[in-house]
PATI-123900 format. One line per 3 residues: number of its first residue (from 1); their letters; for each residue y, z, x of C-alpha. Coordinates in Angstrom, 3 decimals, always signed. Layout:
N
NUM) a) Y,Z,X | ...
END
This chain:
689
1) mkk) +24.853,-35.940,+37.191 | +27.416,-35.267,+34.448 | +24.985,-36.491,+31.826
4) via) +22.261,-34.230,+33.119 | +24.573,-31.184,+33.182 | +25.638,-32.037,+29.659
7) slg) +22.053,-32.310,+28.587 | +21.239,-28.918,+30.068 | +24.148,-27.420,+28.202
10) lvt) +23.061,-28.983,+24.905 | +19.505,-27.703,+25.318 | +20.742,-24.192,+26.041
13) afs) +23.126,-24.257,+23.085 | +20.361,-25.573,+20.814 | +17.996,-22.758,+21.749
16) aal) +20.639,-20.059,+21.388 | +21.914,-21.468,+18.118 | +18.679,-20.888,+16.192
19) qae) +19.249,-17.260,+15.103 | +16.839,-15.478,+12.765 | +18.456,-13.312,+10.125
22) qqn) +19.343,-9.798,+11.231 | +16.805,-7.240,+10.046 | +16.405,-3.523,+10.716
25) iny) +12.998,-3.291,+9.065 | +10.508,-2.379,+11.754 | +8.324,+0.285,+10.141
28) srs) +5.590,+0.710,+7.551 | +4.576,-2.959,+8.003 | +0.970,-4.028,+7.519
31) flr) +1.098,-7.080,+9.809 | +2.756,-8.167,+13.062 | +2.506,-11.729,+14.419
34) fet) +1.985,-11.629,+18.216 | +3.037,-14.782,+20.034 | -0.060,-16.392,+21.523
37) pyq) +0.142,-16.901,+25.316 | +0.047,-20.315,+26.994 | +2.369,-22.110,+24.567
40) tas) +4.798,-24.859,+25.407 | +7.731,-23.535,+27.465 | +6.036,-20.117,+28.038
43) per) +6.213,-18.778,+31.613 | +2.487,-18.861,+32.325 | +2.374,-22.450,+31.097
46) val) +5.312,-24.072,+32.952 | +5.599,-22.057,+36.194 | +4.795,-24.148,+39.341
49) fdf) +3.109,-26.940,+37.421 | +5.438,-29.993,+37.705 | +7.149,-30.087,+41.111
52) eds) +8.355,-32.873,+43.400 | +5.297,-33.130,+45.696 | +2.947,-33.414,+42.724
55) rdk) +5.095,-36.115,+41.114 | +5.089,-38.148,+44.301 | +1.277,-37.883,+44.539
58) hra) +0.340,-38.873,+41.001 | +2.600,-41.907,+41.117 | +0.367,-43.266,+43.895
61) nhh) -2.918,-42.532,+42.076 | -3.869,-42.311,+38.383 | -0.645,-40.732,+37.150
64) gdv) -2.376,-37.565,+35.942 | -1.613,-33.820,+36.344 | -4.026,-31.020,+35.484
67) qft) -3.779,-27.207,+35.577 | -6.191,-24.352,+34.838 | -4.758,-20.935,+34.235
70) ifg) -6.428,-17.536,+33.898 | -4.160,-14.955,+32.240 | -4.233,-11.482,+30.742
73) gqn) -2.073,-8.523,+29.823 | -1.346,-5.680,+27.421 | +1.542,-3.934,+25.700
76) ssq) +3.603,-1.296,+27.509 | +4.934,+1.245,+25.005 | +1.933,+2.175,+22.870
79) ada) +3.819,+4.773,+20.786 | +6.578,+2.288,+19.848 | +3.913,-0.290,+19.040
82) aay) +2.156,+2.073,+16.628 | +5.442,+3.197,+15.032 | +5.872,-0.333,+13.716
85) ymp) +3.074,+0.356,+11.230 | +4.042,+3.981,+10.424 | +6.330,+5.222,+7.619
88) ggl) +9.896,+5.556,+8.827 | +8.919,+4.180,+12.232 | +7.909,+7.754,+13.075
91) etl) +5.829,+8.519,+16.146 | +4.387,+11.734,+14.646 | +3.110,+12.279,+11.083
94) ifn) +2.030,+15.550,+9.493 | -0.527,+15.787,+6.655 | +0.021,+19.040,+4.833
97) asi) -1.727,+20.281,+1.696 | +0.777,+23.124,+1.178 | +3.051,+22.645,-1.827
100) nda) +5.361,+25.292,-0.463 | +7.056,+26.155,+2.815 | +3.850,+27.149,+4.557
103) nng) +2.499,+25.595,+7.760 | +5.900,+24.479,+8.986 | +6.331,+21.116,+7.414
106) sdt) +6.804,+21.041,+3.666 | +10.237,+20.698,+2.141 | +9.387,+21.877,-1.386
109) amt) +10.904,+23.667,-4.375 | +9.990,+24.760,-7.854 | +10.602,+22.634,-10.912
112) wws) +9.267,+22.339,-14.509 | +7.944,+19.698,-16.796 | +10.398,+18.454,-19.405
115) gtq) +11.730,+15.332,-21.078 | +9.925,+12.152,-21.963 | +7.750,+9.532,-20.377
118) ggt) +6.561,+6.241,-21.663 | +8.793,+6.543,-24.719 | +6.960,+9.669,-26.030
121) aqy) +8.773,+12.966,-26.588 | +7.162,+16.003,-24.968 | +7.251,+19.714,-25.674
124) akf) +6.677,+22.498,-23.178 | +5.974,+26.241,-22.949 | +5.821,+28.329,-19.810
127) gtg) +4.280,+31.658,-18.761 | +2.351,+33.437,-15.984 | -0.824,+33.863,-17.915
130) fag) -2.590,+32.268,-20.886 | -4.716,+33.120,-23.850 | -6.807,+30.054,-24.590
133) nvp) -4.215,+27.384,-23.983 | -1.136,+29.388,-24.977 | +1.068,+30.711,-22.153
136) tns) +1.672,+34.467,-22.131 | +3.918,+36.804,-20.082 | +6.739,+34.446,-20.712
139) aia) +9.011,+33.197,-17.960 | +11.369,+31.285,-20.175 | +11.505,+33.068,-23.514
142) yst) +13.778,+34.733,-25.949 | +13.751,+38.223,-27.424 | +14.383,+38.615,-31.149
145) sgg) +14.516,+42.408,-31.645 | +13.909,+45.727,-29.946 | +10.348,+46.466,-28.966
148) ttg) +9.103,+42.882,-29.064 | +7.979,+40.888,-26.089 | +9.722,+37.703,-25.092
151) tpl) +8.499,+34.741,-27.147 | +7.805,+31.431,-25.326 | +10.328,+28.719,-26.154
154) smt) +9.055,+25.543,-27.756 | +11.691,+22.971,-26.845 | +12.484,+20.496,-29.612
157) git) +15.821,+18.899,-30.273 | +18.627,+20.365,-28.141 | +21.660,+21.548,-30.062
160) tpt) +24.986,+20.638,-28.411 | +25.829,+23.584,-26.107 | +29.086,+25.523,-26.335
163) psa) +30.868,+25.809,-23.999 | +29.845,+22.558,-22.280 | +29.787,+24.180,-18.830
166) ain) +27.036,+26.683,-19.839 | +23.321,+26.169,-19.308 | +21.888,+26.311,-22.828
169) lgy) +18.549,+25.820,-24.582 | +17.842,+25.235,-28.248 | +14.638,+26.702,-29.743
172) ntg) +12.874,+26.552,-33.074 | +15.775,+27.959,-35.184 | +18.231,+25.446,-33.674
175) avv) +20.332,+28.243,-32.166 | +21.832,+27.838,-28.712 | +21.076,+30.589,-26.237
178) als) +22.575,+30.967,-22.782 | +20.160,+30.934,-19.818 | +20.731,+33.324,-16.923
181) nqt) +18.674,+34.022,-13.798 | +18.808,+37.818,-13.503 | +16.487,+40.746,-13.313
184) glt) +17.047,+44.421,-13.798 | +19.161,+43.867,-16.973 | +18.419,+45.322,-20.380
187) ava) +16.926,+42.813,-22.846 | +18.868,+42.227,-26.041 | +18.311,+39.973,-28.989
190) ndl) +18.556,+36.243,-28.191 | +19.048,+36.921,-24.473 | +17.376,+34.323,-22.321
193) vvg) +16.506,+34.892,-18.662 | +14.057,+33.728,-15.997 | +11.986,+36.901,-16.025
196) tgt) +9.711,+39.027,-18.229 | +10.589,+42.011,-20.356 | +10.631,+43.698,-23.685
199) sga) +13.745,+44.055,-25.801 | +15.449,+47.334,-24.979 | +13.743,+47.522,-21.624
202) lya) +14.616,+46.177,-18.181 | +13.568,+42.665,-17.227 | +10.920,+42.578,-14.507
205) pfn) +11.013,+40.160,-11.532 | +9.113,+36.964,-12.176 | +6.878,+35.251,-9.571
208) lnn) +7.567,+31.534,-9.974 | +4.535,+30.700,-7.868 | +2.321,+31.915,-10.728
211) lrg) +4.074,+29.902,-13.382 | +1.789,+28.126,-15.812 | +2.460,+25.768,-18.648
214) fvs) +1.251,+22.828,-20.701 | +2.657,+19.789,-22.370 | +1.834,+17.957,-25.580
217) dvp) +3.166,+15.016,-27.547 | +1.781,+16.530,-30.763 | +3.240,+20.061,-31.179
220) ste) +1.045,+20.856,-34.165 | -2.145,+20.358,-32.128 | -0.991,+21.749,-28.823
223) nyv) -3.968,+24.117,-28.562 | -6.202,+21.319,-27.251 | -4.090,+20.825,-24.125
226) avg) -5.461,+22.418,-20.957 | -3.298,+24.711,-18.896 | -2.210,+23.472,-15.442
229) emv) -0.528,+25.004,-12.447 | +3.203,+24.382,-12.519 | +3.964,+24.404,-8.761
232) idt) +5.363,+20.902,-8.372 | +5.837,+18.987,-5.110 | +9.446,+18.044,-4.238
235) nks) +8.932,+17.157,-0.625 | +11.451,+14.574,+0.595 | +10.282,+14.188,+4.224
238) lgv) +8.556,+10.869,+5.089 | +6.870,+12.609,+7.945 | +4.986,+15.131,+5.769
241) mrp) +2.260,+13.503,+3.682 | -0.202,+14.718,+1.132 | -3.810,+14.525,+2.456
244) wnf) -5.497,+14.076,-0.949 | -4.025,+10.592,-1.100 | -6.465,+9.772,+1.708
247) gig) -9.457,+11.496,+0.101 | -9.108,+14.849,+1.910 | -9.428,+17.609,-0.667
250) yap) -7.556,+17.605,-3.971 | -4.059,+18.267,-5.164 | -3.293,+21.943,-5.918
253) nvq) -2.701,+21.087,-9.581 | -6.344,+20.112,-10.121 | -8.097,+22.084,-12.856
256) fgl) -11.780,+22.117,-13.808 | -12.163,+25.135,-16.074 | -10.693,+27.644,-13.629
259) pia) -8.909,+26.947,-10.329 | -11.005,+25.823,-7.379 | -10.405,+27.316,-3.973
262) qse) -9.727,+25.091,-0.981 | -8.113,+25.634,+2.386 | -4.670,+24.189,+2.937
265) fvs) -5.589,+21.253,+5.185 | -2.994,+20.601,+7.846 | -3.207,+17.883,+10.486
268) sit) -0.870,+15.886,+12.725 | -1.251,+12.467,+14.306 | +0.633,+10.800,+17.158
271) pml) -0.613,+7.206,+16.949 | -0.888,+4.905,+19.998 | -1.532,+1.202,+19.696
274) krs) -3.064,-0.699,+22.612 | -3.180,-4.463,+22.502 | -4.819,-6.344,+25.361
277) hwg) -5.507,-10.044,+25.778 | -6.922,-12.473,+28.292 | -7.766,-16.124,+28.347
280) iga) -8.329,-19.400,+30.200 | -5.889,-22.225,+29.588 | -6.065,-25.914,+30.456
283) twq) -3.364,-28.614,+30.405 | -3.690,-32.317,+31.048 | -0.577,-34.503,+31.353
286) qsl) -1.010,-38.259,+31.710 | +1.676,-40.888,+32.406 | +1.234,-44.056,+30.375
289) seg) +3.444,-46.338,+32.581 | +3.254,-47.557,+36.161 | +6.915,-46.757,+36.888
292) nkg) +8.854,-43.574,+37.091 | +10.080,-43.894,+33.504 | +8.092,-44.332,+30.336
295) fwl) +5.793,-42.576,+27.910 | +3.388,-39.773,+28.684 | +0.784,-37.685,+26.790
298) els) -0.043,-33.991,+27.126 | -2.976,-32.041,+25.751 | -3.196,-28.257,+26.118
301) tal) -5.229,-25.352,+24.744 | -6.715,-21.988,+25.764 | -9.772,-19.879,+25.072
304) qra) -8.431,-16.421,+24.309 | -9.690,-12.911,+23.473 | -7.408,-10.379,+21.799
307) tle) -8.303,-6.689,+21.357 | -6.399,-4.047,+19.329 | -7.089,-0.336,+19.164
310) mnl) -5.058,+2.223,+17.235 | -5.777,+5.772,+18.419 | -4.421,+8.393,+15.997
313) nev) -4.731,+11.327,+18.436 | -5.240,+13.657,+15.525 | -4.938,+17.435,+15.867
316) van) -6.342,+19.389,+12.920 | -4.532,+22.735,+12.576 | -6.247,+23.916,+9.349
319) alv) -9.668,+22.438,+8.619 | -10.698,+21.539,+5.082 | -12.956,+24.027,+3.283
322) isp) -13.747,+23.659,-0.439 | -15.601,+26.073,-2.684 | -15.374,+26.717,-6.444
325) esn) -14.640,+30.108,-7.892 | -17.642,+31.616,-9.665 | -17.109,+30.305,-13.202
328) gal) -20.521,+28.933,-13.938 | -21.826,+25.477,-14.475 | -18.467,+23.855,-15.402
331) dep) -16.803,+23.710,-11.998 | -19.644,+22.961,-9.711 | -20.831,+19.558,-10.990
334) nve) -17.262,+18.528,-11.797 | -16.011,+19.334,-8.302 | -18.958,+17.615,-6.737
337) awl) -18.437,+14.490,-8.800 | -14.692,+14.442,-8.144 | -15.219,+14.663,-4.408
340) gsw) -17.893,+12.015,-4.479 | -15.647,+9.659,-6.443 | -13.685,+8.832,-3.299
343) ngv) -16.539,+6.693,-1.993 | -18.041,+5.757,-5.272 | -20.891,+8.276,-5.052
346) vdg) -21.445,+10.530,-8.048 | -24.580,+12.720,-7.928 | -24.594,+15.262,-10.715
349) eqa) -27.921,+16.712,-9.666 | -26.944,+17.751,-6.135 | -26.101,+21.472,-5.966
352) ftg) -22.633,+22.233,-4.740 | -22.799,+24.746,-1.914 | -19.196,+24.706,-0.690
355) aip) -19.932,+22.204,+2.107 | -17.997,+18.967,+2.328 | -20.086,+16.277,+0.574
358) agm) -21.456,+13.478,+2.748 | -19.078,+10.574,+2.905 | -15.943,+12.532,+2.062
361) pes) -13.400,+12.462,+4.973 | -12.562,+15.739,+6.605 | -9.773,+14.405,+8.775
364) itq) -7.207,+11.606,+8.777 | -9.235,+9.820,+11.476 | -12.225,+9.831,+9.151
367) afa) -10.104,+8.861,+6.183 | -8.845,+5.670,+7.813 | -12.448,+4.690,+8.602
370) qea) -13.961,+5.500,+5.182 | -16.067,+2.920,+3.469 | -14.119,+3.344,+0.218
373) wdy) -11.302,+1.341,+1.731 | -11.932,-2.398,+1.870 | -8.736,-3.042,+3.845
376) grl) -6.123,-1.368,+6.032 | -8.634,+0.637,+8.030 | -8.566,+2.037,+11.565
379) dga) -12.033,+2.277,+13.077 | -11.914,+1.970,+16.881 | -11.174,-1.167,+18.903
382) hsv) -11.787,-4.604,+17.417 | -11.584,-7.969,+19.155 | -11.370,-11.698,+18.316
385) trl) -12.402,-14.496,+20.664 | -11.335,-17.990,+19.661 | -9.978,-21.244,+20.907
388) adi) -6.245,-20.859,+20.380 | -4.155,-23.664,+18.876 | -4.365,-27.100,+20.417
391) elk) -1.029,-28.717,+21.367 | -0.724,-32.494,+21.533 | +2.535,-34.050,+22.719
394) lgy) +3.914,-37.568,+23.179 | +6.858,-37.703,+25.602 | +9.196,-40.110,+27.246
397) qfi) +10.639,-39.813,+30.751 | +14.264,-40.935,+30.471 | +15.340,-40.231,+34.025
400) ced) +13.232,-39.788,+37.176 | +15.336,-40.102,+40.273 | +15.421,-38.309,+43.639
403) nva) +17.454,-35.342,+42.464 | +17.431,-35.610,+38.658 | +14.711,-35.729,+36.023
406) sng) +14.869,-35.612,+32.217 | +12.363,-36.084,+29.434 | +11.844,-35.355,+25.750
409) fvg) +8.801,-35.059,+23.487 | +7.459,-34.671,+19.974 | +4.210,-32.917,+19.220
412) ivi) +1.862,-31.236,+16.793 | +0.194,-27.829,+16.740 | -3.438,-28.091,+15.641
415) ptg) -4.649,-24.670,+14.376 | -7.970,-23.418,+15.728 | -7.378,-19.606,+15.747
418) nka) -7.988,-17.056,+13.013 | -6.120,-15.947,+9.920 | -5.110,-12.435,+8.876
421) esl) -7.743,-10.739,+6.711 | -6.110,-7.246,+6.634 | -9.407,-5.495,+7.272
424) yla) -7.529,-3.366,+9.788 | -4.040,-1.934,+9.740 | -3.341,-3.463,+13.184
427) eai) -5.186,-6.780,+13.288 | -6.229,-8.933,+16.258 | -5.135,-12.548,+15.870
430) vgn) -5.720,-15.445,+18.277 | -3.332,-18.397,+17.931 | -0.485,-18.757,+15.436
433) gfh) -2.441,-17.527,+12.394 | -4.084,-20.927,+11.727 | -0.760,-22.623,+10.835
436) fgl) -0.215,-26.316,+11.419 | +3.097,-27.051,+13.168 | +5.432,-29.723,+14.479
439) mig) +7.249,-29.566,+17.843 | +10.136,-31.198,+19.616 | +11.563,-30.330,+23.041
442) stq) +12.596,-31.488,+26.490 | +12.636,-30.656,+30.171 | +15.654,-31.152,+32.508
445) qiq) +15.666,-30.799,+36.326 | +18.372,-30.839,+38.963 | +17.296,-30.753,+42.613
448) wdt) +19.091,-30.324,+45.897 | +17.805,-30.265,+49.480 | +18.929,-27.677,+52.041
451) gee) +16.906,-28.954,+54.978 | +13.913,-31.035,+55.985 | +11.333,-28.807,+54.343
454) trw) +13.398,-26.755,+51.909 | +14.137,-27.818,+48.379 | +15.743,-25.962,+45.418
457) tlr) +15.250,-27.046,+41.776 | +16.900,-25.829,+38.648 | +14.646,-26.510,+35.627
460) sdg) +15.259,-25.994,+31.910 | +12.430,-26.220,+29.354 | +13.203,-26.119,+25.655
463) afr) +10.786,-26.230,+22.727 | +11.333,-25.927,+18.965 | +8.490,-25.663,+16.496
466) ylf) +8.102,-25.247,+12.789 | +4.881,-23.694,+11.420 | +3.924,-24.563,+7.860
469) qnt) +2.470,-22.523,+5.050 | -1.117,-21.416,+4.624 | -2.928,-18.689,+2.659
472) qvr) -3.890,-15.343,+4.133 | -4.833,-11.830,+2.987 | -2.098,-9.242,+3.364
475) sfd) -1.393,-5.654,+2.190 | +1.930,-4.515,+0.713 | +3.749,-1.495,-0.719
478) tvs) +5.857,-1.093,-3.858 | +9.630,-0.715,-3.726 | +9.946,+2.316,-6.045
481) ngq) +7.030,+4.303,-4.680 | +8.003,+3.697,-1.056 | +6.321,+3.340,+2.284
484) wsr) +2.553,+3.458,+2.452 | +2.351,+3.546,-1.345 | -0.429,+0.985,-0.856
487) ymm) -2.680,+3.845,+0.195 | -2.231,+5.917,-3.030 | -4.935,+6.060,-5.648
490) vwp) -4.523,+3.814,-8.725 | -6.054,+2.718,-11.954 | -6.791,-0.988,-11.488
493) sya) -6.520,-1.624,-15.238 | -6.006,+0.070,-18.606 | -9.677,-0.421,-19.378
496) deq) -10.629,+1.497,-16.205 | -8.279,+4.336,-17.143 | -9.834,+4.553,-20.633
499) asg) -13.402,+4.315,-19.433 | -13.247,+6.511,-16.350 | -10.437,+8.934,-17.054
502) ell) -10.933,+12.657,-17.618 | -11.735,+13.089,-21.314 | -12.200,+16.836,-21.545
505) ttd) -15.921,+16.705,-20.983 | -18.205,+18.689,-18.737 | -20.205,+15.573,-17.920
508) ptn) -19.487,+15.088,-14.147 | -20.026,+11.297,-14.377 | -16.869,+11.093,-16.530
511) ira) -14.645,+12.660,-13.892 | -11.980,+10.246,-12.739 | -13.389,+7.220,-10.870
514) ytp) -10.058,+6.017,-9.449 | -9.597,+3.188,-6.936 | -7.968,+3.472,-3.509
517) gin) -4.670,+1.603,-3.765 | -5.266,-0.361,-0.518 | -8.034,-2.232,-2.366
520) vft) -5.592,-3.288,-5.082 | -2.422,-3.885,-3.079 | -4.206,-6.277,-0.709
523) rev) -4.019,-9.784,-2.074 | -4.183,-13.406,-1.097 | -0.684,-14.590,-0.208
526) nvt) +1.147,-17.707,+0.903 | +2.539,-17.220,+4.436 | +5.213,-19.438,+6.054
529) pra) +6.209,-18.446,+9.604 | +8.989,-21.057,+9.579 | +10.937,-21.871,+12.787
532) qar) +10.873,-20.565,+16.315 | +12.403,-21.728,+19.622 | +11.674,-21.055,+23.274
535) mnq) +14.105,-21.615,+26.150 | +12.970,-21.277,+29.736 | +15.453,-21.379,+32.659
538) amt) +13.913,-21.346,+36.133 | +14.868,-21.709,+39.809 | +12.139,-23.107,+42.060
541) leh) +12.106,-22.866,+45.830 | +9.824,-25.176,+47.901 | +9.668,-24.556,+51.650
544) gaf) +6.837,-26.566,+53.204 | +3.622,-25.407,+51.554 | +5.211,-22.260,+50.136
547) kae) +6.345,-22.354,+46.491 | +8.204,-19.702,+44.485 | +9.709,-19.678,+40.983
550) fgw) +11.928,-17.095,+39.239 | +12.714,-17.658,+35.596 | +14.040,-16.186,+32.372
553) nml) +12.419,-17.017,+29.052 | +13.899,-16.473,+25.575 | +12.072,-16.564,+22.222
556) vrq) +13.805,-16.627,+18.840 | +11.784,-16.810,+15.595 | +12.458,-16.338,+11.921
559) aee) +10.835,-13.774,+9.640 | +7.824,-14.885,+7.642 | +8.135,-15.770,+3.993
562) isl) +5.527,-14.238,+1.703 | +4.551,-14.979,-1.894 | +1.521,-14.174,-3.985
565) vna) -1.057,-16.899,-4.525 | -1.982,-15.477,-7.939 | +0.549,-13.966,-10.304
568) wnd) +0.676,-10.164,-10.579 | -0.162,-8.756,-14.018 | +2.678,-6.393,-14.921
571) nev) +0.561,-4.265,-17.282 | -2.563,-3.912,-15.161 | -2.208,-1.414,-12.248
574) afv) -0.828,+2.145,-12.512 | -0.657,+5.013,-10.008 | -2.988,+7.855,-10.805
577) das) -1.401,+11.255,-11.341 | -2.296,+13.465,-8.341 | -2.780,+16.611,-10.390
580) nnt) -6.182,+15.552,-11.722 | -5.273,+17.552,-14.823 | -6.945,+16.441,-18.046
583) tsl) -3.546,+16.154,-19.674 | -2.142,+13.655,-17.173 | -3.680,+10.381,-16.053
586) fni) -0.937,+8.280,-14.530 | +2.502,+8.832,-12.949 | +4.942,+6.124,-11.937
589) trt) +7.140,+8.289,-9.644 | +4.601,+9.477,-7.083 | +4.953,+8.733,-3.373
592) iyn) +2.582,+9.210,-0.433 | +4.550,+12.277,+0.597 | +5.557,+13.666,-2.823
595) dsy) +3.555,+14.207,-6.016 | +6.588,+15.038,-8.135 | +6.116,+14.452,-11.833
598) qst) +8.074,+11.907,-13.791 | +9.636,+14.206,-16.405 | +6.402,+15.103,-18.148
601) pvt) +3.200,+13.311,-17.156 | +1.809,+10.849,-19.688 | -1.251,+12.465,-21.263
604) ngg) -4.727,+11.162,-22.101 | -6.659,+14.115,-23.475 | -9.230,+14.095,-26.234
607) ngg) -8.029,+15.347,-29.618 | -9.577,+18.726,-30.242 | -12.122,+18.134,-27.495
610) tgv) -13.578,+15.084,-29.175 | -13.232,+13.006,-26.092 | -11.123,+10.358,-27.817
613) pnd) -8.102,+9.235,-25.734 | -4.785,+9.699,-27.505 | -2.556,+7.649,-25.239
616) sqv) -1.788,+4.055,-26.041 | -1.802,+0.844,-24.099 | +1.950,+0.740,-24.665
619) qya) +2.311,+4.027,-22.731 | +0.093,+2.705,-19.932 | +2.084,-0.530,-19.731
622) aas) +5.320,+1.428,-19.489 | +4.008,+3.264,-16.418 | +2.318,+0.263,-14.793
625) ika) +3.560,-1.463,-11.657 | +5.636,-4.571,-12.207 | +5.700,-7.731,-10.075
628) adl) +9.428,-7.209,-9.448 | +8.609,-3.866,-7.803 | +6.188,-5.285,-5.177
631) nln) +7.569,-5.051,-1.649 | +6.090,-8.245,-0.181 | +8.417,-7.811,+2.835
634) saa) +6.150,-4.995,+3.974 | +3.402,-7.589,+4.491 | +5.579,-9.955,+6.524
637) spa) +6.173,-10.120,+10.250 | +9.909,-9.713,+10.838 | +12.322,-11.930,+12.788
640) aft) +12.189,-11.467,+16.535 | +14.292,-12.144,+19.611 | +12.694,-11.460,+23.023
643) ntp) +13.599,-11.926,+26.672 | +10.999,-12.447,+29.402 | +11.797,-12.415,+33.147
646) yla) +9.013,-13.708,+35.369 | +8.117,-14.500,+38.970 | +5.474,-16.875,+40.365
649) igy) +4.436,-17.504,+43.982 | +2.154,-20.336,+45.150 | +0.772,-22.249,+48.149
652) afn) +0.303,-25.992,+48.162 | -2.403,-27.615,+50.229 | -3.896,-31.025,+51.149
655) eek) -1.926,-33.576,+53.122 | +0.559,-34.354,+50.356 | +0.930,-30.690,+49.270
658) ssc) +0.309,-31.910,+45.710 | -2.347,-29.318,+44.811 | -1.299,-25.700,+44.443
661) fsa) -2.737,-22.221,+43.893 | -0.218,-19.765,+42.356 | +0.029,-16.363,+40.746
664) gvs) +2.681,-14.872,+38.498 | +3.782,-11.919,+36.405 | +6.031,-11.679,+33.353
667) yem) +7.397,-8.912,+31.118 | +8.351,-9.718,+27.490 | +10.771,-7.243,+25.894
670) sat) +12.608,-6.776,+22.614 | +15.370,-4.425,+21.547 | +13.305,-3.149,+18.577
673) ngy) +9.673,-2.611,+17.825 | +9.849,-5.575,+15.505 | +8.181,-7.227,+18.491
676) ind) +5.957,-5.356,+20.948 | +6.831,-5.329,+24.640 | +4.040,-6.543,+26.935
679) wtl) +3.331,-7.783,+30.447 | +1.182,-10.704,+31.511 | -0.469,-11.625,+34.827
682) wgk) -1.808,-15.066,+35.616 | -3.438,-17.152,+38.322 | -3.234,-20.920,+38.318
685) faf) -4.717,-23.982,+40.026 | -2.732,-27.248,+39.532 | -3.543,-30.643,+40.969
688) tf) -2.902,-34.340,+40.532 | -5.300,-37.281,+40.262
END
């Protein structure tokens, strides 16, 4: 008895000792590994299978035990389940095209282009209007004498300011001029304000929402640079995203000749994820010896069907409407081609009427189902039906006495399920992801009688397994560009940027043909699930033909390890600049919720309208995504620790009471949405032969 109690203690300690590393990363993931039902030491597998009456019977016959189990269930908290895949673990997301404080959701402000990018110095001018490509009605300007209008500053080298606490700007003459933000003052020579005015007259208020400007890395040829809107996105809220990342409309900075009118699309989603599963499991256990002790074999598997459905529950507050302003032939084919580029369709002959082109998504629900995305989609329910992993065990019965039993086993997990392909954001998997595994474990029982027909049994089942590496397809984000950056548009290579970028031409087929990021940030990876352990403690009551079992099951597993199968090319992929301005083709600081510029956008315009790109591969490489910046953790299923209480009730029949019908219910729960809570029901028929 002391040895058995000691063994029970060791098994419990062993199961509890395997602790996966602590992680608080349970959001914006692209994959979650659900534990397949009917595994060794799981409640639906072990409940009311091996009990005293059945052991007595099979000793007198062919030493075999068989069970067939029908099981099924689904997750309980569908909002929490969906939040696992959402940025910030949020249960509500807003998609807002307003780069201001409109529509109750944007945290924005005004800023200006300045500084350098890609190692190239930039120069800027600002104003509310323009003549050709030169800003007029200056917002940041200086006045040289009475009766002259403010002259736009051309920022070159900055002279050291004096005093150091002042805000100063240097302009062409090298002088340092203080900058103030006042209106209603009288303009004087070399006075610099945010406002418009004429020397000797009062400054007029300046509407920053109308601010225009341009940038150039060649000041002497700055007249070829197109003018772009200067309202820049500074949203910091993860819960407010920009819809043009998903193919809905265009960023407000887009320019084709003159501005194009579109409604400010606003939509919200409250995603719900439903996962359901059912299956038929079978287990055969065969003793290989004539006595109570000795070797035994066990073979077990299940035919399973898993179904996942992510419902976005979208509410569109402001629908998308696009129409060009009447500026002739320039806008219409360009807009049409730009819209069509989301799904690879460019038709320069189709007349643009203001209607949304066929194939372009008009909602987030449509965006996640668009054909332009090869991976990471949401398109209704999808199911997988497969034979789950086969488990084969060789065990040895060390003790088999009237009130005590103890055994141990080694085994293998033979993969027969399916691998992750990342076609969907929430993917249905049957089995352990087609990983081969090794198992060890044991079962301990202590029994005491309380009468002629009543018997109580304390049983402990422990199982440890290690699942080995295989290759799968997973989607991942970048570290610097944040959560869901995998959905932002990209240039897949420098050659694509050069061939398909905007080159100041009216030919609509040359409008940017960018690539959805999900098609680039989904790669073949090496996946190692590593170790997991299950511990099942149960109390069984047998009273005549009546059987009942109450138990508590614990699962501990490590986080997956992920690595790329093929090396990432550091100078290959770059994020497209959201402005769609001819002077800016890529931007390394964008996020899914913020289109803020990195200092000044790197330019790729044609010199003098010749259509020849003036950026270099060095600039592109400086803005490209590096292997060190890939967030492969976003593609990995995290560590998990779950608890599962369960109850099973059965009725034994035939003369020896060795065959039994039973039914049970369990509820698996976790403290975080790193694992999804679910319930399972089962019915079982077990018999000996």
